[in-house]
C-alpha positions in Angstrom: 118.0 154.3 156.3 116.8 151.1 154.6 119.2 149.1 152.7 117.6 150.3 149.4 118.1 154.0 150.2 121.4 153.1 151.6 122.3 151.7 148.1 121.0 154.8 146.5 123.3 157.0 148.3 126.2 154.9 147.7 125.5 154.8 144.0 125.3 158.7 144.0 128.4 159.2 146.0 130.4 157.1 143.5 130.1 160.1 141.2 133.0 161.9 143.5 130.9 164.0 145.8 132.4 165.0 149.0 132.1 162.8 152.2 128.6 163.4 154.0 127.6 163.3 157.6 125.3 160.7 158.7 122.4 163.4 158.7 123.3 164.6 155.3 123.2 161.1 153.9 119.7 160.5 155.5 118.5 164.0 153.8 120.1 162.8 150.6 118.5 159.6 150.5 115.1 161.4 151.1 115.8 163.6 148.0 117.0 160.9 145.8 113.9 158.7 146.5 111.6 161.7 145.6 113.6 162.6 142.4 113.6 159.0 141.3 109.8 158.8 142.1 109.1 162.1 140.3 111.1 161.0 137.3 109.2 157.7 136.9 105.9 159.4 137.3 106.8 162.2 134.8 107.6 159.4 132.1 104.7 156.8 133.1 107.3 154.2 133.5 110.4 152.9 135.5 112.7 152.5 132.6 116.0 152.6 134.8 117.3 150.8 137.8 117.1 153.4 140.6 120.6 152.7 141.6 121.8 153.2 138.1 120.0 156.6 137.8 121.3 157.7 141.3 125.0 157.0 140.0 124.1 158.9 136.9 122.7 161.9 139.0 126.0 161.7 140.8 128.1 162.2 137.9 126.3 165.2 136.8 125.8 166.9 140.3 128.0 169.8 141.3 130.6 168.8 143.9 130.8 172.5 145.1 127.5 172.6 147.0 125.4 170.3 149.2 124.1 167.3 147.1 120.4 168.0 148.0 120.8 171.7 146.7 122.8 170.7 143.7 120.2 168.2 142.7 117.5 171.0 143.0 119.2 172.7 140.1 119.2 169.7 137.6 116.5 168.8 135.0 116.2 165.4 136.5 113.3 164.5 134.4 115.2 165.1 131.3 118.4 163.4 132.5 116.2 160.3 133.2 114.8 160.4 129.6 118.0 160.9 128.1 119.7 158.0 129.8 116.9 155.7 129.3 116.8 156.6 125.5 120.5 156.1 125.0 120.2 152.7 126.7 117.9 151.6 124.2 114.5 151.7 126.0 111.9 152.2 122.9 109.3 154.1 125.1 112.0 156.5 126.1 113.2 157.0 122.6 109.6 157.7 121.6 109.1 160.3 124.3 112.6 161.7 123.2 111.1 162.1 119.6 108.1 163.8 120.6 109.5 166.1 123.3 112.7 167.1 121.7 113.3 166.0 118.2 109.9 167.1 116.7 110.4 170.6 118.2 114.0 170.6 117.1 112.8 170.2 113.5 110.8 173.2 113.6 113.8 174.9 114.6 115.8 173.4 111.7 113.3 174.9 109.4 114.9 178.3 110.0 117.9 177.0 108.4 116.3 175.6 105.4 112.6 175.2 104.9 112.6 171.8 103.2 111.1 168.6 104.3 113.9 166.7 102.8 116.6 168.9 104.6 114.8 168.6 107.9 114.4 164.8 107.7 118.2 164.5 107.0 119.2 166.7 109.9 116.8 164.9 112.2 118.1 161.5 111.2 121.8 162.5 111.7 120.9 164.2 115.1 119.2 160.9 116.1 122.5 159.1 115.0 124.5 161.6 116.9 122.5 161.4 120.1 122.0 157.6 120.4 124.8 155.8 118.6 128.4 155.4 119.4 130.6 156.4 116.3 134.3 155.2 116.6 135.7 156.8 119.8 132.7 159.3 120.1 130.0 158.3 122.7 126.6 159.0 122.0 125.8 162.5 122.6 123.0 161.9 125.0 125.5 160.6 127.5 127.1 163.9 127.6 123.8 165.8 128.4 124.3 167.1 132.0 120.8 168.3 132.9 122.0 172.0 133.1 119.3 173.1 131.0 116.1 171.6 129.3 116.6 168.5 127.1 114.4 170.0 124.3 116.7 173.1 124.1 119.9 171.0 124.2 118.6 168.8 121.4 117.7 171.9 119.4 121.2 173.1 119.7 122.7 169.9 118.5 120.4 169.7 115.6 121.1 173.3 114.3 124.6 172.4 114.6 124.1 169.5 112.3 121.9 171.6 110.0 124.5 174.4 109.8 127.3 171.9 108.9 125.3 170.4 106.4 124.5 173.7 104.8 128.5 174.5 104.8 129.3 171.3 102.8 130.7 172.1 99.5 128.9 169.0 97.8 125.6 170.6 98.6 126.4 173.1 95.9 129.0 171.5 93.7 128.2 170.3 90.3 129.3 167.1 91.3 126.3 166.9 93.6 124.6 165.2 90.9 126.6 162.3 91.0 126.7 161.8 94.5 124.3 158.8 94.9 125.3 157.7 91.2 129.2 157.2 92.1 128.0 155.4 95.6 125.8 153.0 93.5 128.2 151.9 90.7 131.0 152.7 88.5 131.3 154.8 85.5 130.6 153.3 82.1 132.3 155.0 79.1 129.1 154.4 76.9 127.4 156.8 79.2 129.1 159.6 77.9 127.4 158.8 74.3 124.1 158.8 75.6 123.8 160.9 78.6 122.6 164.2 76.7 119.8 162.2 74.8 118.4 160.1 77.7 119.3 162.1 80.9 116.1 164.1 81.1 114.1 160.9 80.9 116.0 159.0 83.2 116.3 161.8 85.8 112.5 162.0 85.8 112.0 158.3 86.0 114.8 158.1 88.9 112.9 161.0 90.8 109.6 159.1 90.4 111.2 155.8 91.6 113.0 157.6 94.5 109.7 159.1 95.6 108.1 155.7 95.6 110.4 154.3 98.3 109.4 154.6 102.0 111.0 157.3 104.1 113.1 154.6 106.0 114.5 153.3 102.6 115.2 156.9 101.3 117.1 157.8 104.4 119.0 154.5 104.4 120.2 155.3 100.8 121.1 158.6 101.7 122.9 157.9 104.9 124.6 154.7 103.8 125.5 155.9 100.3 125.9 159.4 100.2 126.9 160.2 104.0 129.1 157.1 104.1 127.5 155.8 107.4 128.3 151.9 107.8 125.6 149.1 108.4 126.7 148.7 111.9 125.9 152.5 112.8 122.6 152.2 110.7 121.8 149.1 112.6 122.1 150.7 116.0 120.2 153.6 114.9 117.2 151.3 113.9 117.9 148.7 116.6 118.3 145.9 114.2 121.3 143.8 113.2 123.7 145.0 110.6 122.7 142.2 108.4 119.1 143.3 108.4 120.2 146.8 107.2 122.2 145.2 104.5 119.1 143.6 103.2 117.0 146.6 103.6 119.5 148.6 101.6 119.6 145.8 98.9 116.0 145.8 98.6 115.9 149.6 98.5 118.3 149.7 95.7 116.6 147.0 93.6 113.4 148.6 94.0 114.9 152.0 92.9 116.3 150.4 89.8 113.2 148.4 88.8 110.8 151.5 89.3 113.4 153.6 87.2 113.3 151.1 84.5 109.2 151.1 84.6 109.4 154.9 84.4 111.9 154.8 81.4 109.7 152.3 79.7 106.7 154.7 79.9 108.7 157.6 78.6 110.9 156.3 75.7 110.0 154.5 72.7 112.4 151.5 73.0 111.9 147.8 72.9 112.7 145.5 75.8 116.1 144.7 74.5 116.9 148.6 73.9 115.7 149.5 77.3 117.8 146.8 79.0 120.8 147.8 77.1 120.3 151.3 78.2 119.8 150.3 81.9 122.9 148.4 81.8 124.8 151.5 81.0 123.0 153.9 83.2 123.0 151.5 86.1 126.6 152.0 86.4 126.3 155.7 87.0 122.9 157.0 88.3 123.3 160.7 87.2 120.9 162.0 89.7 121.4 163.8 93.2 119.6 162.1 95.8 119.9 165.4 97.9 118.4 167.7 95.2 115.8 165.3 94.3 114.6 164.9 98.0 114.6 168.6 98.4 112.5 169.1 95.3 110.0 166.6 96.8 
């Protein structure tokens, strides 16, 4: 064997496979070389170092049968994609989106046929697949290649979807305050004007929310309603946490400014009256981001 193929075999065996005879090692080297070439060809790119992928294969290969036979039972191309995606290769993440997440979205519609719901589920699924949360490793690192990555991703997304559907806050009356509470604090004056101005405010807020980009709506929902930190959101978008903070501040400012403009068109108030109203309402945006996105 060449030095290169010997290194592949050594990396693979680090996963805990039984000791091999010299002839078996030669056979394994040939299989590993073929598998890696096939994976690189499948995705039109050499995203991973061959030794790193060989070690990953060794971790997920059954120790109860000859390595070459065990490798034949794995979805190696999918394992390659999963590892490359979780390691941050943008091309791999794009391929993951096309081949696994988009099809998963179609399955999620069987749980709730709403663009907003599907978007929320897929965003949370991406986070679960690609980002480490506390002591939880990214789920893609646990994909073992026993079945197709598409079906495995679909199962993860459906689990997220069903979990969201079961959450009490999706049907609780307090849902109308979810984003409101996250964006500010209660103001006693609000009780005096809520019934008079709430319909106009809700319409203006919905209009302003619809004017945000999908990214900004998702950031507000995941950060302010779901409670995800800027570090997790930054890892999801592959940017620094400070960038996410700026994005969220800009999205919130845009949301309030467009709400103000919408109220100005709907209410016969002068500038001073409108500013006073917004100072009160700004403390408690009595609109549910979940329900408004569902309506949109």
